[in-house]
N, C-alpha and C positions, 0 to 999 in steps of 0.2 A: 586684729578684733575677729573673734570667731563668729560663728554665725548665728550667735544668739544676742550680737550687736555687744558683749561686753567686754573689753578689755582683760586679756591676762595679765597680771603683774610683772613687769620688767623688774626684777629686783635681782638678776645673775650680775655679778660685775666680772672682772678682766678674771681676777685670779680663779673665782670660782669656775667660770666657762672655760679656762684653762685647764686646772683638775679635771673637769669631767671630760675635755679631749683629751685630754692624758690618760686615764684611766681605761680609753680604750685605743688611743693611736701609739700613745708608750709604751702598754704591753707589747706592741710587735716585737721588738729586739728578744724580747724573752727567748723566743724563740728563729726568731728569722736569722739569727747569725750562724745559730747551732745549723740551723738546716742549710746555710750557704757552703758549710763545712761539709755534712753530709754527703755521699755519693749520689742522693737523687737530685743537687742543685748541679753541680759540676763535674767533671769525667777526674780533674785532679783538683783535690780539696785548698791546695795551697798557691791556687792559681785565682782564687777567689774575691780576692781583693780589689780588683779595678770594677767587677760585677757590683761589691758591696758599695763602692762609690758613685758608681753610675745609679743605683737604685735610691741614693742618698740626694743624687742631684736630681732624680725623677721626684723625688717625693717634695724637696724645697721649691722646685715648679709649679707641682699640685698645690700646694700650699698659699703661691701667690695668685691661684688659679681662684682657690674658695677664698682670700681676701676679698677679690673681686665680688665674686657671690653674694658675700656678705654682707657687701656694700650695698647691693641693689636690689635684693630681699630680706629687708629687715624684719618682715615678720614671718619669716621660716624662709630659706632656699633650699632645702633638701630638693632631693632629685624627683620629687611627688608633685611639689611646687613649683619648680624650674618647666618639670617638662609638660606641666599641664595648660601652660600658657599657648604650646605649638599642639599639643593633641590627648586627649583624654587616654587613650589606648597607649600612648608611648609613655603618660603620667604612670598607668597602672603597670607598664612591662618595668619600667623605672622601680615602681616601689615590690613589687615582686622577685624582682633582683635584689634588692635590700632583702626582704625576707631569709632571703638563699645565702645572704651576708652576716645577718644576726645569726640565723640560726646555726651556721658552719663556725661564727663567731664565740657563739656560747659554747658549742662542744669542744672549739680545740683550746679555748680559755682553761676551760673544765680541767680539760685531758693536763696542760701545758701545768696548771696548780698542782696536778697529782704528782707530776713527775715532781716539781720541785720541793712539795712536803715529801720525795722521796718512800710515796707509796709503791710496794712491789710491781712490778710490770703484770704480771697475772690477774689483780685484783684494779689496776688502771681502769677497765671498761666499765665493773658495774660499781665502782667506785665515783666515776665521773656522771655515770647516770645519775645515782643516789642524790649527789652532790646537786647535780641542775633542778633536778626533782626538789629537792628542799629548799634551793633559793626561789624557784617559781610556787611552792606553797609559801614563804617569807611575801614573797609580792602580793597574795589574795587579802592582804592586811592594808594594802595602799602603798605608795611610795612615800617615804622619808624623806630628808633635807639630804639628799645625795649630794650636792655641791660641794658640803662640809666636810659628807664621807672620804669621797673620793680626792679631794683635800688633803686631810689628814693620811690617808693611804699613798698619794703622789710622792709627797714631800722625804719618806722616807726612802721609797725606788730613786727620785734623782740622788739621796745622800749617797744610795747603794752604788749608780753608778758612778758617781764622781768619784767614792773612795775607790773604785776599781781600776777607773783611770789612772786616778795618782798614783795608786802602787805600782799598775802595770808600765807607766810613763820609764822608771829606768831600765826597761828590759825590752823596752820595743824596740824591733830591727825589722830589715828586710831580708837578711839573712835566709832564710825559712822560705821567702816568697820564689816563686818559679814562674817566668814569665808566660802570660797568657797565650791562649790557640790566634793565630791570625786570622781561622775562618770566621765568618760572619755567623752562621747557623749553630754552632756549641755557644759561642756567646751569647748569642739573643736568648736560646731556651736559656741559659741560665740566668740570664737575666729576669726573663717571665716568670723562673722558678721564685726568685725573688722578690717580687711583685709584691707579698705579703704586707712588706713594710708600708703600704698605704693603707693596711687596715685602721679603720676610725676616722678618715679625714672626714667623711660625709657627716659626722656626729655635730659639728661648729655650726655647720649649714643649718642645723635643725633647732638651734639654739637661740637664734636669732631675736625669736619673736617673743622670748624671755631675758633679755638681755636690757644692760640698762642705755639709756638712750645718751647720746652725746649733750654737751650745754646746748641750749637756744632749741633743741628741737623739740615736738611735740609727739601724743598718741597719735593726732592723726596723719601726721606728717613726720615719721621716725626715723633718727640714722641714728646705728648703733657702729659706726665703721670705728670708734675709739675703743670701744671693748673688744670688739670681734678681733681687729687687727692686731692689737696687743699679746691677746690670748692665743691668736697661732702664730705668733712670729715668738713668743717665746719658748711652745710648744715645740714649734721647728726645729728652733735652734738646738733643743736639746736631744731630739728625736734625731737630727740629719747628725751632728757632731756624735752624738752618743754612740749610734749604731757606727758611724764611721770608725770611732777611735776603740769600740770594744770590739770591731770586728778586728782591725789590725792587731789589738790585743790577742786577740783570740789564734790570730796568724803566727805572734808571736813566740808562741807556748812552744818546747822545746819538741823534735819531733819524735821524742821517745815516748812523750804523751799521745801518740795518735791511736794506739787502739783506744785510751779511755776518753779521747775525744767524740770518736765514731760510735762509743756506748752512750756517753753521757751529753750527745748533743741536744736532746731535748730540755736540759738544763744547764745550758753551756756557761748562763753568769754564774751559778753556785761553784762551778767547777773554775771559770777563771778569777771568782775571789777566794778559794780556798787554795790556789797557787799562789798568787800574788800574795796575800796575806801571810801565808807560810813562808814563800822567800824573805818576805820582811820581817815578821815577828817568831817565825817557827812552825811545824808542821802541827802542835797543837794548837794557837793561836787562827793557824789557817782553815783547820777541821770548824773551830768552834764559829768563824766568819764564814765560811762556806755554809752550814746550818742557818745561820742568821740572816744570809740572801736569800734563800729558797724560802723561809718563811713569810720573808716581808715580800717578794715575789711572788708567791703564791697566793699571799692574801690580795695583794693588788690582780691577779689575775681572777680571783674569786669577783672582786669587785665590776671587772668586765664581766663576767658574767649575769650580774645581777643588770647592767647597763645594757647588756643585749637581750635579756628578756623583758627589761621594761622599755626600750624599743620595738621589741615586737609586738608587745601589749599597745602600746601607743599606735602604730602604724597596721594593725590590723582594725580598731579601732576606728579613725581615722577613715579608712576605707571604706568601714561601713557608712559612717555619717554621711560619707558623700556617695551614699548608694552604689558604689562599686563591689561590695562584699554584702552576703546577707545581712538583714536588720537585725538579727537576735543577736549580730556581734557586738550590740552595742547596750545589750541589758548589762545592767551593772549588779554587783554582791554588795550587801548591806552595809560593807567599806567603801564603795566606790569604784570596783574594780570592773572590770568590762571581764565578765566570767569566760565567756568561750575564745576570746581573746587569748585570756591566762591560761587555758586548757591548751590550748594549741602553743603558746609560746614555751611553757614549760617541756609538752611531750614532742616536738619536733626535735631541737637539740639531741633529746634524751635518745631517741630512735635512732638518730644521725649517727651517736657514737656508738650502737650498737650494731649497725650494718655498715659502720665505716671504722672497725676497730683497732687502727693504726696510724699515729701520727703525722705520716708521710700522706694516708688516704684524705684525713683531714685537709692536710693544704692543698691537696689535688684540687678541692671540692670547692675550697675557697676563693681563690683567686679569680674565677668567671663570676661570682657573683658583686664582691666588693668592685673590682675593675670596671663589671657591667653597669655599676650604677651610677659611679661617676663619671664613664662614657657617654652615659646619657644626660646627666646633668650639663658637663661642660657641652656636648655636643647641642644641647638646647637651647643653651645660652649662647652659643657662638651661632646659632642664626636666628636667634631671635631679637628682629631689627628693632624693636620697641626697644630695648634695652639700652641706655646711652654710653655704651661702651666707646673708648677712644681708639684708633686705629691700631695702635700699638696692642691694646689688650686684648682687642677684640683677634689680632693675630697669635697673643701669647696662646689664648684661650684654644683656639685653632689648632696650634702644633699640638698643643698636649692631648687633643680630643683626638687627631690624628693617633700617636703615637700607642695613647690607651686604646683607642681600635684597634690596630694592630697585635697591639697587646691580648686583648680577648678573644681574637681570630685566632692567635695560636694557640691558646689555651683551649676554647673548643676544640682545635685540630689534635692536638698531642696529648689530652686527655681528655680522653673518652667518658671517663670516670663524672668528671665535673659536667661535660655537655649534657649527661644522661642525667644527673644532680640539676641542672638549670631546667630542662625542658619539663621535668616531673614537678617541678614549683611553678614554673610559667603554668605549663598543662593545666595544673588544680586550680591555680589561682584564676584563671579568666575561663574556669568552667564554674569556679563558683561566683563570677561577677557573674556570666550568662543568665545564669540560674536565679541570682537572686533579682535581674534587672529583668526578667521574665515574668517572677513573682510579682513583682511591683507596677507591673503593667507596662513596661518601657519596650520598646521595639529599636533597633538599630533600622537607620533609614539613610539612602547614602543619596546626597543630593550635589548640585553643583557648586563651587567655591563662592559665585557672585550670593546664591541664595543662602548659603553658609554665614556670608558674612552679614549678610542683611539682616540674619534672624540671633548672629551671635548675641549674648548681652554685653561683651564688651563695647558694640558699635551703636549701644541705645547712649543717647546724651542724658545724662545725670537731670534730674529736675528734682522742685521743691515745693510741696504744699502750700500755698499762704491762706492759710484759717486766721487769718487777725480778722477780729471785727471791725465796726465802722468802716469798711471800704466804700469809695463812694462810685457812684456810675454813671455814665452820661449816654442816655438814650436819645437817639434822634428819629422823628417819625414825623411822616407828612399826613398821617391819619390815627383811627381808631384802631391802629392795629394790634394783633399779637402779640407782638414784640413789647408791650408796654406791660402786657399783663405777666410777662416773663421777667421785666424787669423788676417789678414788684415783688412776687417771687422770690427773686433772688436777693432784693435791696431788704427784706422782711428774715431772711434765713441768714445774711450776712451781720444782719443787724446796722446796716448802715443808710447812705440816704440817695437821693435820685436825682440828677438834673436834668429835665426833659427839655429838649433841646427843638424850636421848630424854625427852622431855617425858610423864611418867605424869598425867594427865589425873584431875584431884580435882573432883569435881562437889558438895563441902561447905565450905560457909562457914565456916573456921576462927576462933575469937576471938581467937586472938592467935599469934604463931611458935612453931614447933617447937622443944622443947628442941634443944641441943647432940646428945644422946644418941639423940635420937629422930630425927634426920634420917636420911632413906631412903637405901639404896645402891642401886647396880645389880648388883653380886652377890646382893642378894634377890630381885629381879625378876628369871623365868624370862625374859620375853621381851628384856629390857634387856639379860639376860646375853648371851643369845643372838648379840644385833647385836655384843655390845663384843667381846667373847671373840673372835670370827668377824673386828672389823677391827681389833684388836691384830695378831693373829695372819698378817694381810694386811699391814699394816704393814708387821711386822717381816720378811716375807721379801722387800718391794719397796723397802727401805729410806725407809720414809715415816713420820714420828711422827704416831701417834696417841695423842688424848687424849679420854679418854671423859668426857659430863657428863651427870648424872642428877637433872632436875628435877621434883618432885611441883609442879602451878600448875592452879590453876581457871580460868587465861586462858590457853591455849597459845600464841597469837599475841603477848601483852605481853609473853611470859616469852622469846619469839624475839628480839625486837625489844631488848628489855633487855639480853640478852647480847651482841647483834652489836654494841652502841655499845659495850657495858664491856669486851669482849676485844679490840676495834679492827681487826676481821675485814677482810679486802678480799672477799672474795665469801663471799654465803648461798647455798645450795642446798636446795632443797626440792621432794620429789617432788609430782606431778601428783595431786589430790585425786580421790577414788573414790566420792565421796559422793553416796547418791541424793538426787533434788532436793528431797522434804520435809525431809530430814536437814539438807540444807544452806540450806533456809530456816527452820528452825526454829534449829539452832547459828552458822548461819555458817558462812563458807568462810576458814579459818587464811591460805589463800595468797594470798587477795584482800584480808585485812587486814593481813598483812606488807606485801603489794606497795606497799599506800597510803601507809603508815605510814615506810616505811626509809630511812636518811639518803643522800641522793645519792651519795654518795662510796661506797657497798658495793655492789657487785653484786647482782644478786639474779636467778640459774637455776633455771626452774622443769624438772627432768627427768621425761618422762613415757616 
């Protein structure tokens, strides 16, 4: 439910969720496999298969973690939502890392698409920037049914991957492989360099708020584990197996193609399709199939550009709605699209391509954003004691968090450009946040943990207003005190009735109950008659039903409690006592006794 009190429609089934996830996550293999072979990834390219398998294993482990996240965050479990339970500052930092992630995703996906479309290298930079701006201009008319579109683009991509694997199966070999280095550092750096395979996994956590509910769950208590788990498992199997098998197929190519592989590593899937189709059906078919692979993969990469821009727009808008970005970011154009977030979403990736004009530079910038966002998300969930994780689930998430945290530190250490890029994004983002909060009149105040916990909205118990008409009020009075007038006012406002109770205190232990004809009447008690007659007349004048009650009791507090429960009243009103300290000590305080024993469903008002 959003902050306007309206539920978003939950109409995304597992197939569309899987397509949206695959449109971002599944495209990673289009450039990760070739990058694994390039000299930037490992010292000896033919040693890269163990690194590919290790990254595939980590990908599967991260998928398990996101199954748990989707289970515990059915209304959206992205890094911003997960970290906000721990710290708003941490949540904004995670969101800004996502901004860096989506920015480079759009830039890198656009670049890779141009490579698969075989745009000449000297024109790739301007072509990519223009394509990103065009996709941004299309988003000015509002989002379309991206789930269906992504599904129709994902299916041909899956078919291409399967065909290449089938065609390469007879040629898979370990003859070309060389044993990896036994030193930890080069293997770890190669592993960190290929961590791009995690690209896009965060998308599934942001989709839980629009996923179809499990059978039996409700909008108030949603569960989406069936949809989310099936979508993650299907995509994970394809990504993990596809990346591993395509990596093996790449390393099974003849070593005579080494030069071509280093030149065409950016469109490695086209090269694989061209070679293995040529081996099976001839060079002509191989060339045609290679072109077809390039078109299919390129179109899916353009879809990834659109997905990244849409995610950037939504992220900027959400931050602005939460008061973390300038309010101007919430202004919409006539098609309902946030204007300034749209401008930023289109220009940031285009500028990134211009200032990082090679695929290697873009990949260097990429890892710090995607790994940082996932790390913040997993870390926030690991240390959130309010989440009902089993011990082994929290252990799995903790191990994954520590691994990715080490990767993030390594990227920051060895890739100075990536660190500079992340610092710029974080610095600009927090500057905008501070400026917008000052414009809104907000100030950051440091308080102790106890005070913060006391004023936290999460600590305030929920309550519901009881505005039902015809509520009954019981008022107990010993004289014509102001509490009687207040009771009449409340009864008229609530269109209810009043029981006026006068307890005649009898400090005598009777041996048995009074006979019927001996029962006392308020008309015979001067003090009680004065109260009852006045209240009956006031009730008649103000259209309030007044019911007199007269009781003789040796324990007024017990009598008031008994009548409150017997009559089923809604509100009990008592006048503030004015007894002196000694009398209170000897006889006790009726108000205190009643307050300590009154049922919780009856409201107690002490009027003084």
